[in-house]
N, C-alpha and C positions, 0 to 999 in steps of 0.2 A: 394406187389399186384401192379399191373399196374393200369396207371390212366384209361383206360377202364375199367378194372373188378372193380375198386373201385366204377367208377360212374355208373355201371349196378347194380352193388350191393346194392347202395343206392337207385337208381331208383325203385328196387323192393320192397324195404319196403313198409308199409303204414304209415301215420304222427304218429299213436301212436307208431309203434314199432321203428320208429328213436328216439322218444324221449326218450324211454323205453331204448333204447342202448344207446343215450347219459348218460342218470340217473345214468347206471350201468359203464360206464367207466369213467366217472367225480366222482364216488363216490370212485372205484377202484382203483385209481391212489395214486401210492405211496407219488406223492409229487403234489402240486396242488397251483396257486399263490393265489387262492383263493377259500375257503371252505363256503359257505354262508348256512346259518342255516337251509333254507326252504329246503335244499336237505338233512337234519339229519332226523334219525328214531324218532318217537315215544319215544323210551326205552333210546336213546341217550339223547333227551332233557330234559326227567324227571329224569334222572342219574344227569346231569350237575346241573339240579334245586335244586335236593334235597340237594347235594355235597354243593352248594355253597350259600343255603338261610340262614344257620343259623350264617351266618357272616353279615348279612345284615339287619336280623328283628328276632326280639323275635317271634319263632314258638310257643311258648306256651300261647300267645295272642288269643283272640277269631277271627273267622273268618269274615274278612268281610262280611256286608251284605247294599246291593245298595249303596255305595258308602262311608261307613266309614271304619275305621280302618286302613288297611295297604293301602287302594287308599288315604284315607287323608295323611298318613306319605308321601307318593309318592309325592302328590301336594304340601305338604310343600317345601319337599325338592326341587321341582323343581322352584318353586315360589322363594326359597332364592338364587337357581344356578343363574336365571335370572333377579334377583332385582327387583321383580313385586309383587306388594302387594299380590295377590292369584293367583292358577292356579287350573284349571278343567280338571279330565282325562277323555278322550273319546275312546271310543274303535277302533276309526278312526281318521286318519287325515282329510281325506273328509269330516264327519261329524263335526269334530271341525272347521274348516277352513267355513262351511255353517252357521253355528251357530254363529260365530264370527262377517262373514260380515253383515249377518242380523240384528245382534244386534248394529251394527256399523250404518248402514243403518237409523234404526230406530230413532238414538239419532242424528245423522247429519243432517236427512231429505232429504237424496239424495242417492238413490236405483243403483247409479251407481258406479262403481269399475272400476280404470285404473289399468291393468296389462299387464304383456307381453304375447304376443298370445302362446307363448311357456309354460305359466306357468301351474303347473298340473292341475288345473280346467279346463281350457281350453283344456286340451290335454286328459285328462285322467278319466274325470268323469262324462262323456255323459250329457252336459251341464246343471250341477245341479244347479248350481249358479241361472240360470235364471228359471229351471223347478220347482225346490221348495221351492226357495229363493224371488223369484219375482226382482231378480236383473238383471241389464245388465252391460256388460263389455265393455271398450274403451281400444285402444292400444295407449300408448304413441308413440311406434317405433315397427317396424317389424324386426330389425336387431337383428341378435343372439347376443344378450349382453343385458347388463342391461340398462334401459333406463336412458338418461342423465338426466340432473339437467332442462336445457335448454328446453329438450323436455318433461317433466312434468308442466316445468311453461308455456310453450306454447300450449299446448293441448287445443284446440279450444271452449272444453264444459266442464261445471262443473262436476266434479266428489267428492263422497264423501269420496272415501277411495283410498288409493295408496296400492296396493299389491306388495310386492317384493320378490320373489323366493330365498332364499339365501342358497346354489349357485342354480343357473339356469341349472338344469339338463341338460332338451334337449340339451341346446346349448354346451354343454361339460361340466359340473359342472363349470362355470363360477362364478367369484365373481369381483367385481367393488373393487377399491382400498376405505382405508378408507375414504379418503378425498372426492372421488366420493361418498361413501354411507353416508355422512355427507351431501353433496351438494343435493342430490337427496330428502332426506329427508327432508332437509330446504324447498325445491321448493314446496312438495306436502303441507305443512303449510301454505305458502303463499298462497296457493289455497284453505285456509280453509278446506283442509282435514287431517283425521286422517290417521295413517301409521300402516298397518300389515304386519308382515313377515312371510312368508312362512320359517319357519326355519327347517325344516323337518331333515335336514342335516346342521342346524346351529352349532353342537358340533364341526365339523371340520373346521369351517370359523376361528378361533381364531387364526392360523396361519398365513395367509394370511393379515388377518385385523388387527394383533398387539394388540388384544384388547380380554381381556376378553368374555364369554357369557354373562354376566349382563351388560357390557359397548356396547357390542354389540344390546342387547335388550331393552335397554335405548334409543335408537334411533328411536323406536318403539312404539305405544300406546299398541298394543298387539303383540304377538307371539305364534306360535303354533311352539312343536317339538315333534320329533318322538322317541319311543324308540325302534325301531327295524331297520332301517336304517343304522345306527353305530354303535348302543350300542348293539345289538344284541338279543334284546328283544324278545320276543313270538310276539309283537303287540302294539297296543296301541299309545297313544298320551297325549299331554297334551297341554292344551290351557293357556294363562297366560298374565295377564295386572291387569286394577284397579278392587278391590275387586266387586264394583258394577255391572262390566261388567261380571265379572267372574259367579256371584251370578246369573245374568240374563241366563249366557249361561249353567248354569246347570239346569234351568228351560227347557231350550229348548231342553237340552239333553235328559231329561226326556220326553219331548214329538217326539223326534225324534227314541224314544227306546234304547238311548245308557245307560239309568240307570239299569244297569244287576246286577242281585242277588249278584254275585259274580264274583270279578276280581283278585284274591288272586295268581293263578298263572302268570299272565302277570304282575302283578304289581311287584311281588318277580325278575320276571325276568328284568324289568325294572330300580330295584334298584340295581339287580347283575350289569349291565351294567353301570348304573352311579359310580359305586364302582370300576369295574376293568376296564373297556373300553374307559371310558372319561378321564383317564390322559395316557392314549396311544395312542390320536388320532393324537397329535403332532409328534409323532414318526413315525405314518403311514403317514403321509401327507410328512413327510421328505423323507421318504426311497420312496414313490410314485416318487419324482422327480428323484432318482437314476435308478428305473425300466423303468420310462419313456424316460429317456437317452438312456439307455442299448437297447428299443424296437428300438427307431431311427437308433443306431448302428447296430443292428440285421438287420434288413431290408434293410438299405444300404449295407452292406455287401454281402447279400444274393441276390443281382441287380435285386430286384423289380425295376419295370419302375414307380412306384409310391405309395407312400405310407405315411400316415399323423397320427401324436401322438398329440391329441389336447385336450386342450394345449399343446404347447411347454413344457413349464413348469406348472406341475399340480396345480392348486390353492387349491385344498383339496388330499384327498387319493383316488380319484377317476377320473377317464379321460378317453376320447376315443381313438379308433383306428379306422384309415380307410383305407381301403387295396384296389385295383382296380379287384376284382372277383367278382361273385356272390355268395350270401349270404348263399345259401345252400351249395356250395363248401367248404368255409371258415368252417362253421360249422361241416362239415364231416370232414375236417381235423384234426380240434381240436380232434374230437372223435378220429378218426385214433391214433393220437398221443398218447392220454391217453390209449387206448387200447395195441398198440405195444411198448410204452416205460414209460409207470408209471408215465409219467410227462402230468401234464395238466396245458397248458401254459393260455387257454382263456377258461375257464370252463362256457362259457354264447352262448347261439346262437348269432348269428350275425345277424345284420337288414338289408333291401335293403334301399339303398338310391339315387335310380337313375338305369341307365342301366350299370349294371357292375361293379357296387359301392357299399361297403357295410362297416356296421362299429359293433364295440361291445365296450361294456364301460368294462373298467378295474377298480379293486379295491385292492387296496393294505391293508391287516391286519395284523393279527397276522402270519397269516403263510406265508406272502410275505414278513416278515422280514427274513426269512431264507434263501431268494433268494439273491445271490449276483448279480453284472451285467453282471459277467461270465455266471452265470446260465441261466439268461435273454438271453442273446445271443445267448449260446448254445441250450434252446429251440427254439428260432426263427428259427435256424436253420432246427431243425426237425421239426416244424410246417411248414416253408415252402416248405420243401422236399414233403410234403403229399398235397399239394394242385394242383389239377390235370392243366396244363399247356401244 
């Protein structure tokens, strides 16, 4: 198909038609670098759950009711993994972190939270902290990286809690070094503040930081972790910390509508993720570095005028790719590649980040382990050939 024909065909479709075309193309690809669970069918997820569930939980036990049973089992497992006194299950990380920060505000007497402006609550939660929790935020830095110890120490107003997102997704899934993380948490305590980790992706931080989840979590007073972002669960989150904080958090969970009658499918999927995916994350992180290197080489060989893999060596099993084209052109190229070759290199949309510049996120999980560097370079050639130029 010519570039003109490709552009004309794409322009004729409604947004809904284009989304459906992408979904069909990405699902139908015989080979994909990543296959996110949210693109599975209900039947596929149910089949996977019923096949794996007996290996992680006694299915003859009574079903959970308002947070007991299997939910308590999951909470105890997470608390042990993170080395905390207790943990509380939440239906979402948004709810868990709102509750954590308002509980800390009550304890410290200070409703100000220091966090990066690219943190999840600032970018994706519709001003939830101020609207629902009566909290306000201040920013130690606007640079696309973790704030430094000096920036925290020198912040020109008091704050009750320091909120650190590990890794900082919007900046490219970036992590500090272990020494930098220790220094910044020490600086917060010099300011008489507590430390809360947004550890939605904490599980895969162990490779770069060189520490276990419990050792990382030990630097914080409270930690939130996700069950679906890296572990493949259906959803859900946990807040871990001192037992008194967790007990209060469960009271607020009830007030926020998070004490749901039954959560066993989500809890089961989380236990399966902890059993099966958690041990494999270091392998994914290591291979992400292979994939990132091959992408750089592939784009250079394709003669693109400018391309970036960020960071050059991924800190986790996720990273960004930036190219000098319009987002829709790149998204359509990825769709066309999946349709015409059966290979999906970038099974996600591209987002605009300025005139003629777009980026996408790359995740290396179990499907990505099957890709060699040569496979990646070959897929880059096929992808670039489908970009209108």
